[in-house]
C-alpha positions as CSV (number, residue, x, y, z in Angstrom):
1,M,-1.2,17.8,24.9
2,K,1.2,18.1,22.0
3,A,0.2,18.4,18.3
4,F,2.7,18.1,15.5
5,V,1.8,19.5,12.1
6,F,3.3,19.0,8.7
7,P,3.4,21.6,5.9
8,G,2.3,21.2,2.2
9,Q,3.4,22.4,-1.2
10,G,4.8,25.9,-1.3
11,A,7.0,25.5,1.9
12,Q,10.1,24.4,-0.2
13,F,13.3,26.5,-0.3
14,S,16.8,26.0,-1.8
15,G,19.0,24.4,0.8
16,M,16.2,22.5,2.6
17,G,17.4,19.5,4.5
18,K,21.1,20.1,3.8
19,D,21.9,20.5,7.6
20,L,20.1,17.2,8.3
21,Y,22.1,15.4,5.6
22,E,25.4,16.7,6.8
23,N,24.9,16.3,10.6
24,V,22.6,13.3,11.1
25,P,23.8,9.8,9.8
26,L,20.2,8.5,9.8
27,A,19.1,11.5,7.7
28,K,21.8,10.9,5.2
29,E,20.9,7.3,4.9
30,L,17.2,8.1,4.3
31,F,17.9,10.8,1.8
32,E,20.1,8.4,-0.2
33,K,17.4,5.8,0.0
34,A,15.0,8.4,-1.4
35,N,17.3,9.2,-4.3
36,D,17.3,5.4,-5.2
37,I,13.5,5.1,-4.9
38,L,12.8,8.2,-7.1
39,G,15.5,7.3,-9.7
40,F,17.1,10.8,-9.6
41,R,19.1,12.7,-7.0
42,I,16.4,14.9,-5.5
43,T,19.0,15.9,-2.8
44,D,21.0,17.8,-5.4
45,I,17.9,19.9,-6.2
46,M,16.9,20.3,-2.6
47,F,20.3,21.4,-1.4
48,A,21.4,23.6,-4.3
49,G,18.6,23.9,-6.9
50,S,17.0,27.2,-7.9
51,A,13.4,28.2,-6.9
52,D,12.4,27.1,-10.5
53,D,14.1,23.7,-10.1
54,L,12.2,23.2,-6.8
55,K,8.9,24.1,-8.4
56,Q,9.0,21.1,-10.7
57,T,6.0,18.9,-9.7
58,K,8.1,15.7,-9.5
59,V,10.4,17.6,-7.1
60,T,8.2,19.8,-4.9
61,Q,6.0,17.3,-3.2
62,P,8.6,14.7,-2.5
63,A,11.1,17.4,-1.3
64,V,8.7,18.8,1.3
65,F,7.7,15.3,2.3
66,L,11.3,14.2,2.7
67,H,12.3,17.3,4.7
68,S,9.4,16.8,7.1
69,V,9.6,13.0,7.6
70,I,13.4,12.9,8.0
71,L,13.3,15.8,10.4
72,A,10.7,14.0,12.5
73,K,12.9,10.9,12.6
74,A,16.0,12.9,13.3
75,I,14.6,14.6,16.4
76,G,14.0,11.1,17.9
77,E,12.3,11.2,21.3
78,K,11.5,14.9,20.9
79,F,8.9,13.7,18.4
80,D,6.3,12.6,20.9
81,P,2.9,13.7,19.5
82,D,-0.5,13.2,21.1
83,M,-2.0,14.0,17.7
84,V,-0.8,15.0,14.2
85,A,-2.1,16.7,11.1
86,G,-0.7,17.8,7.7
87,H,-1.8,20.4,5.3
88,S,-2.7,18.7,2.0
89,L,0.5,16.9,0.9
90,G,1.6,17.2,4.6
91,E,-1.0,14.6,5.5
92,F,1.2,12.0,3.9
93,S,4.2,13.2,6.0
94,A,2.0,13.1,9.2
95,L,0.9,9.5,8.4
96,V,4.5,8.3,7.9
97,A,5.8,10.1,11.0
98,A,2.9,8.6,13.1
99,G,3.7,5.1,11.8
100,A,0.6,4.5,9.6
101,L,2.8,4.2,6.5
102,S,6.4,3.1,5.9
103,F,8.9,5.7,4.7
104,E,9.3,3.9,1.4
105,D,5.6,3.5,0.7
106,G,4.9,7.1,1.7
107,L,7.5,8.4,-0.7
108,V,6.2,6.3,-3.6
109,L,2.7,7.5,-3.0
110,V,3.7,11.1,-2.8
111,S,5.7,10.8,-6.0
112,K,2.7,9.2,-7.8
113,R,0.4,11.8,-6.3
114,A,2.6,14.6,-7.7
115,Q,2.7,13.1,-11.2
116,A,-1.0,12.3,-11.3
117,M,-1.8,15.9,-10.3
118,Q,0.5,17.2,-12.9
119,K,-1.3,15.2,-15.6
120,A,-4.6,16.5,-14.4
121,C,-3.3,20.1,-14.5
122,E,-2.1,19.6,-18.1
123,A,-5.4,18.1,-19.2
124,T,-7.5,21.1,-18.1
125,P,-6.0,24.6,-17.7
126,S,-7.1,25.7,-14.2
127,T,-5.9,27.8,-11.3
128,M,-6.5,28.9,-7.7
129,A,-6.9,32.2,-5.9
130,A,-6.6,33.4,-2.3
131,V,-9.5,35.4,-0.9
132,L,-8.7,37.6,2.1
133,A,-10.9,39.2,4.7
134,L,-14.2,37.8,3.6
135,P,-16.3,35.4,5.8
136,D,-16.1,31.8,4.7
137,S,-19.8,31.7,4.3
138,K,-19.7,34.6,1.8
139,V,-16.9,32.9,-0.2
140,E,-18.9,29.7,-0.3
141,E,-22.1,31.6,-1.4
142,I,-20.3,33.4,-4.3
143,C,-18.7,30.1,-5.5
144,A,-22.1,28.6,-5.6
145,T,-23.5,31.4,-7.7
146,I,-21.1,30.6,-10.6
147,K,-23.0,27.9,-12.5
148,D,-21.3,27.8,-15.9
149,E,-17.7,27.1,-14.5
150,I,-16.1,25.0,-11.8
151,V,-15.3,27.2,-8.7
152,V,-15.1,25.7,-5.2
153,P,-13.6,26.5,-1.8
154,A,-10.3,24.6,-1.7
155,N,-8.2,25.6,1.4
156,Y,-9.8,26.9,4.6
157,N,-6.5,28.1,5.9
158,C,-7.5,30.4,8.8
159,P,-10.3,32.9,9.5
160,G,-10.2,35.5,6.7
161,Q,-8.1,33.4,4.4
162,L,-9.8,31.0,2.0
163,V,-8.3,29.7,-1.2
164,I,-10.7,28.9,-4.1
165,S,-10.0,26.5,-7.0
166,G,-11.4,26.0,-10.4
167,S,-11.4,26.8,-14.1
168,I,-9.5,30.0,-15.2
169,P,-12.6,31.8,-16.4
170,G,-14.4,30.7,-13.3
171,I,-11.7,32.0,-10.9
172,D,-11.5,35.3,-12.8
173,K,-15.2,35.8,-12.4
174,A,-15.1,34.7,-8.8
175,C,-12.3,37.2,-8.0
176,E,-14.3,40.1,-9.4
177,L,-17.3,39.1,-7.3
178,M,-15.3,38.6,-4.1
179,L,-13.8,42.1,-4.4
180,A,-17.2,43.6,-5.1
181,A,-18.5,41.8,-2.0
182,G,-15.8,43.5,0.1
183,A,-12.8,41.1,0.0
184,K,-9.5,42.9,0.9
185,R,-7.8,40.9,-1.9
186,A,-8.7,38.2,-4.4
187,L,-5.4,37.2,-5.8
188,K,-4.6,34.4,-8.3
189,L,-1.9,32.1,-7.1
190,P,1.2,30.9,-9.2
191,V,0.1,27.3,-9.2
192,G,-0.2,24.8,-12.0
193,G,-3.8,23.9,-11.6
194,A,-7.0,23.6,-9.5
195,F,-5.9,21.5,-6.6
196,H,-8.7,20.2,-4.2
197,S,-11.4,20.6,-6.8
198,P,-13.4,18.3,-9.1
199,L,-10.8,19.0,-11.8
200,M,-8.5,16.7,-9.9
201,E,-10.8,13.7,-10.5
202,P,-8.4,12.0,-13.0
203,A,-5.6,12.2,-10.4
204,K,-7.9,10.9,-7.7
205,I,-8.8,7.8,-9.7
206,E,-5.1,7.1,-10.4
207,L,-4.0,7.6,-6.8
208,E,-6.9,5.6,-5.4
209,A,-5.5,2.4,-7.0
210,A,-2.0,3.1,-5.6
211,I,-3.4,3.8,-2.1
212,K,-5.6,0.7,-2.1
213,A,-2.5,-1.4,-3.0
214,T,-0.5,0.0,-0.1
215,K,-0.3,-1.4,3.4
216,F,-1.6,1.0,6.1
217,S,-1.3,0.4,9.8
218,A,-2.9,2.1,12.8
219,P,-1.0,5.2,13.7
220,K,0.5,5.7,17.1
221,C,-1.8,8.7,17.7
222,P,-4.8,10.2,16.0
223,V,-4.3,11.8,12.6
224,Y,-6.6,14.8,12.1
225,Q,-7.4,14.5,8.4
226,N,-8.2,17.3,6.0
227,V,-11.4,15.9,4.7
228,T,-13.2,14.9,8.0
229,T,-11.3,17.3,10.4
230,K,-11.4,14.5,13.0
231,G,-8.7,12.4,14.6
232,E,-8.6,9.1,12.7
233,T,-6.8,5.9,13.7
234,D,-8.6,3.3,11.6
235,P,-6.4,2.4,8.6
236,E,-9.3,1.8,6.2
237,E,-10.9,5.2,7.1
238,I,-7.5,6.9,6.7
239,Q,-7.1,5.4,3.2
240,K,-10.6,6.5,2.2
241,N,-10.0,10.1,3.4
242,L,-6.6,10.2,1.7
243,V,-8.3,9.5,-1.7
244,L,-11.1,12.0,-1.1
245,Q,-8.6,14.7,-0.2
246,L,-7.6,15.3,-3.9
247,T,-11.0,16.6,-4.9
248,A,-12.2,17.8,-1.5
249,P,-11.2,21.0,0.4
250,V,-8.5,21.2,3.0
251,K,-10.3,22.1,6.2
252,W,-7.3,23.4,8.1
253,T,-9.2,25.9,10.3
254,Q,-11.7,23.3,11.4
255,S,-9.0,20.6,11.9
256,V,-6.9,22.9,14.2
257,N,-10.0,24.0,16.2
258,N,-10.9,20.3,16.6
259,M,-7.3,19.5,17.8
260,I,-7.6,22.3,20.3
261,A,-11.0,21.0,21.4
262,G,-9.4,17.6,21.7
263,G,-6.8,18.9,24.2
264,A,-3.9,20.3,22.1
265,T,-2.1,23.1,24.0
266,S,1.0,23.4,21.7
267,F,1.6,23.0,17.9
268,T,5.1,22.1,16.6
269,E,5.6,22.5,12.8
270,V,7.8,19.7,11.3
271,G,9.4,20.6,8.0
272,P,10.4,23.6,5.9
273,G,9.1,27.1,6.6
274,A,6.8,28.5,9.2
275,V,3.5,28.8,7.4
276,L,1.5,26.5,9.6
277,Q,2.7,28.2,12.8
278,G,1.3,31.5,11.4
279,L,-2.0,29.9,10.5
280,V,-2.4,28.3,13.9
281,K,-1.8,31.7,15.6
282,K,-4.5,33.3,13.4
283,I,-6.9,30.5,14.3
284,N,-6.2,30.8,18.0
285,K,-3.6,33.4,19.2
286,E,-3.4,31.8,22.7
287,I,-1.9,28.6,21.4
288,E,1.8,28.0,21.8
289,T,3.6,27.3,18.5
290,A,7.2,26.2,17.6
291,A,9.4,24.8,14.9
292,A,10.8,21.3,15.3
293,A,14.6,21.5,15.6
294,L,17.5,19.0,16.3
């Protein structure tokens, strides 16, 4: 069985999507539609912008979403998933590609999500850190010992790689404790805030209203969601989990294992970069991985 997976924020690069725009008429049409919906030419930034230009919150999330979704549409019949999943932002790409959301509605939600997250970041200075080579249970235990600050597990990326999220003093303290407990590294990440933590509650409230006002349909295959790690097809359940995702951890390791248990024998990454292929291999080195291509 074939699984198709969609990357999240951080996969962006200058020049992303340019080959699609120049070589696939449908892609050009969708990119131009996106420029109209967003009210600025995101394609100019995607195709020729600097790394700093691409790091703008209003750009990053829509850019990765557009590259992924338009690539899925451009490959046509080669996009034939038995199941899909996306890492954080990538869950929106997966839902559009699987037919649960229209292209236009997905883009509007992603844009609103990016702006709501940016506001939450500005309201409370916060950050994230990657913890390497420490068991998940130990990371969870250390986070739970920090009572005076917010520190939570945020991204279960693969065995031995867990990202934590929280207040700046909390993350500083946690990093010291992780290293003392034997972590190979506990490294603060260059991000604007504490994604997938309780500090995203204001963004969650804002996004919930937008998600509830948007029409969702049953996807053509199960969507393994970050929050439940299970393949979902019920539109109401999908909406609920999409809201919870902003303050809950991304359980990527668990999702991939469940997809394999559900019969997935190959994983194709749809979008910029190859991060998810690497994570899947670290979760199960026997699984075949590939990048989607025209």
